[in-house]
VOTITOR-201695 format. One line per 5 residues: their letters; for each residue x, y, z of N, C-alpha, C, CB. Coordinates in Angstrom, 1 decimal. Atoms other than C-alpha are relative to their C-alpha. Glycine has a CB too. Example, Ala and Ser with C-alpha at 12.3 -4.5 7.8 and 13.67 -1.06 7.14 Angstrom:
VOTITOR-201695
AS	0.9,-1.2,0.0,12.3,-4.5,7.8,0.9,1.2,0.0,-1.0,0.0,1.2; -0.9,-1.1,0.0,13.7,-1.1,7.1,-0.8,1.1,0.8,0.4,0.5,-1.4
end
This chain:
VOTITOR-201695
MTFAI	0.4,-0.1,-1.4,12.8,13.5,-6.2,0.6,1.3,0.6,0.4,-1.2,0.8; -0.7,-1.1,-0.5,15.4,16.1,-5.5,-0.7,1.3,-0.4,1.4,0.0,-0.4; 0.7,-1.2,0.6,13.6,18.6,-7.8,-1.2,0.3,0.9,-0.3,-0.2,-1.5; 1.3,-0.2,-0.7,10.3,18.1,-5.9,0.3,0.6,1.4,-0.7,-1.3,0.2; -0.3,-0.5,-1.3,12.0,18.7,-2.5,0.5,1.5,-0.1,1.2,-0.8,0.6
VLVIL	-0.4,-1.4,0.2,13.7,21.9,-3.7,-1.2,0.9,-0.3,1.0,0.0,-1.2; 1.2,-0.8,0.4,10.4,23.1,-5.2,-0.8,0.3,1.3,-0.8,-0.7,-1.1; 0.8,-0.1,-1.2,8.6,22.5,-1.9,0.7,1.0,0.9,-0.2,-1.3,0.7; -0.7,-0.9,-0.8,11.3,24.3,0.0,-0.1,1.5,-0.5,1.5,-0.4,0.1; 0.2,-1.3,0.6,11.2,27.3,-2.4,-1.4,0.6,0.3,0.3,-0.1,-1.4
ILIAA	1.4,-0.4,-0.2,7.4,27.5,-2.1,-0.2,0.4,1.5,-0.9,-1.1,-0.4; 0.1,-0.2,-1.4,7.7,27.3,1.7,0.7,1.4,0.4,0.7,-1.2,0.9; -0.7,-1.3,-0.3,10.3,30.2,1.8,-0.9,1.2,-0.5,1.4,-0.1,-0.7; 0.8,-1.1,0.6,8.1,32.3,-0.5,-1.2,0.3,0.8,-0.5,-0.4,-1.5; 1.3,-0.2,-0.9,5.0,31.7,1.7,0.4,0.7,1.3,-0.6,-1.4,0.3
VIFTL	-0.4,-0.6,-1.2,6.9,32.7,4.8,0.3,1.5,-0.3,1.3,-0.6,0.6; -0.3,-1.4,0.3,8.2,35.9,3.1,-1.3,0.8,-0.3,0.9,0.1,-1.2; 1.2,-0.8,0.2,4.8,36.9,1.8,-0.9,0.2,1.2,-0.9,-0.7,-1.1; 0.8,-0.1,-1.2,3.1,36.1,5.1,0.6,1.1,0.9,0.0,-1.3,0.7; -0.7,-1.0,-0.8,5.6,38.3,7.0,-0.2,1.4,-0.6,1.4,-0.3,0.2
SLTGK	0.2,-1.3,0.6,5.2,41.1,4.5,-1.4,0.5,0.1,0.3,-0.1,-1.5; 1.4,-0.5,-0.2,1.4,41.2,5.0,-0.3,0.2,1.4,-0.9,-1.1,-0.6; 0.3,-0.2,-1.5,1.6,41.2,8.8,-0.1,1.5,0.4,0.9,-0.7,0.9; 0.0,-1.4,-0.3,2.3,44.9,8.8,-1.2,0.8,-0.5,1.2,0.7,-0.5; 1.1,-0.7,0.6,-0.8,45.8,6.8,-1.3,-0.4,0.8,-0.2,-0.3,-1.5
SDDGY	1.3,0.3,-0.7,-4.2,46.1,8.6,-1.1,0.4,-0.8,0.0,0.7,1.3; 1.2,-0.3,0.7,-7.7,46.1,7.4,-0.9,0.7,0.9,-0.7,-1.4,-0.5; 0.8,-0.9,-1.0,-9.8,48.9,8.9,-1.4,-0.6,0.1,-0.2,1.4,-0.6; 1.3,0.6,-0.1,-13.1,47.0,8.2,-0.1,-1.4,0.5,-0.8,0.2,-1.3; 0.0,1.4,-0.4,-12.0,43.7,9.5,-0.9,-0.3,1.2,1.4,-0.5,0.4
SSSTK	0.8,0.3,-1.2,-13.6,44.0,12.9,-1.5,0.0,-0.2,0.3,1.0,1.1; 1.4,0.0,0.3,-17.0,44.7,11.4,-0.4,-1.2,-0.9,-0.3,1.3,-0.7; 0.4,1.1,0.9,-16.8,41.8,8.9,0.5,-1.3,0.6,0.7,0.2,-1.3; -0.5,1.2,-0.6,-15.5,39.2,11.4,-1.1,-1.1,-0.1,0.4,0.2,1.5; 1.0,1.1,0.1,-18.8,37.3,11.4,-0.1,-0.6,-1.4,-1.4,0.6,0.5
KNTAN	0.0,0.5,1.4,-18.9,37.1,7.6,1.2,-0.9,-0.3,-0.2,1.1,-1.0; -1.2,0.8,0.3,-15.3,35.9,7.5,0.0,-1.3,0.7,1.2,0.8,0.5; 0.1,1.2,-0.7,-15.9,33.3,10.1,-1.0,-1.0,-0.7,-0.4,0.2,1.4; 0.9,0.8,0.7,-18.9,32.0,8.2,0.6,-0.6,-1.3,-1.3,0.8,-0.3; -0.6,0.4,1.2,-17.0,31.9,5.0,1.1,-1.1,0.2,0.6,1.1,-0.7
LTYIY	-1.0,1.0,-0.3,-14.1,30.0,6.5,-0.7,-1.4,0.4,0.9,0.5,1.1; 0.7,1.2,-0.3,-16.6,27.5,8.0,-0.5,-0.7,-1.2,-1.1,0.4,1.0; 0.5,0.7,1.2,-18.1,26.8,4.7,1.2,-0.6,-0.8,-0.8,1.1,-1.0; -1.2,0.5,0.7,-14.7,26.4,3.1,0.5,-1.3,0.6,1.2,1.0,0.0; -0.4,1.2,-0.7,-13.7,23.9,5.8,-0.9,-1.2,-0.2,0.2,0.3,1.4
IIAIF	1.0,1.1,0.2,-16.9,21.9,5.4,0.1,-0.6,-1.4,-1.4,0.5,0.2; -0.1,0.5,1.4,-16.5,21.7,1.6,1.3,-0.8,-0.1,0.0,1.2,-1.0; -1.3,0.6,0.1,-12.8,20.8,2.0,0.0,-1.4,0.6,1.1,0.8,0.6; 0.1,1.3,-0.7,-13.5,18.0,4.5,-0.9,-1.0,-0.8,-0.6,0.2,1.4; 0.9,0.8,0.8,-16.4,16.7,2.3,0.7,-0.6,-1.2,-1.2,0.7,-0.4
LSVIA	-0.8,0.4,1.2,-14.2,16.6,-0.8,1.1,-0.9,0.3,0.5,1.2,-0.7; -1.0,0.9,-0.4,-11.4,15.0,1.1,-0.5,-1.4,0.3,0.7,0.6,1.3; 0.6,1.3,-0.3,-13.6,12.2,2.4,-0.4,-0.7,-1.4,-1.3,0.1,0.9; 0.4,0.6,1.3,-14.9,11.6,-1.2,1.4,-0.5,-0.7,-0.7,1.1,-0.9; -1.3,0.4,0.6,-11.2,11.6,-2.5,0.6,-1.2,0.7,0.9,1.2,0.1
LAVYI	-0.5,1.2,-0.7,-10.2,9.1,0.2,-0.8,-1.3,-0.4,-0.1,0.3,1.5; 0.9,1.2,0.4,-13.2,6.8,-0.7,0.4,-0.4,-1.4,-1.4,0.4,0.1; -0.3,0.4,1.4,-12.3,6.9,-4.4,1.4,-0.6,0.0,0.0,1.3,-0.9; -1.4,0.6,0.0,-8.6,6.2,-3.6,-0.1,-1.5,0.6,0.9,0.8,0.9; 0.2,1.4,-0.6,-9.6,3.2,-1.3,-0.7,-0.9,-1.0,-0.8,0.1,1.3
YFFT	0.8,0.8,0.8,-12.1,1.9,-3.8,0.9,-0.5,-1.3,-1.2,0.6,-0.5; -0.7,0.4,1.2,-9.8,2.0,-6.9,1.4,-0.4,0.2,0.0,1.2,-0.9; -1.4,0.2,-0.1,-6.3,1.7,-5.6,0.5,-1.0,1.1,0.8,1.3,0.2; -0.4,1.0,-1.1,-6.4,-0.8,-2.7,-0.6,-1.3,-0.3,-0.4,0.5,1.4
end
């Protein structure tokens, strides 16, 4: 259990460092591709929610 907690903390620290290192970089074409980015994120969220509901249903059916 201790190993898992340490691993999660290390991943969290790495994520914060990488996120902060990327904040200084800008994308010149981002403003022109905002609509496409928004659509792609919406599709990802829809798929993630759909798969989460399926996973929850499988868990409830088999493990409760």
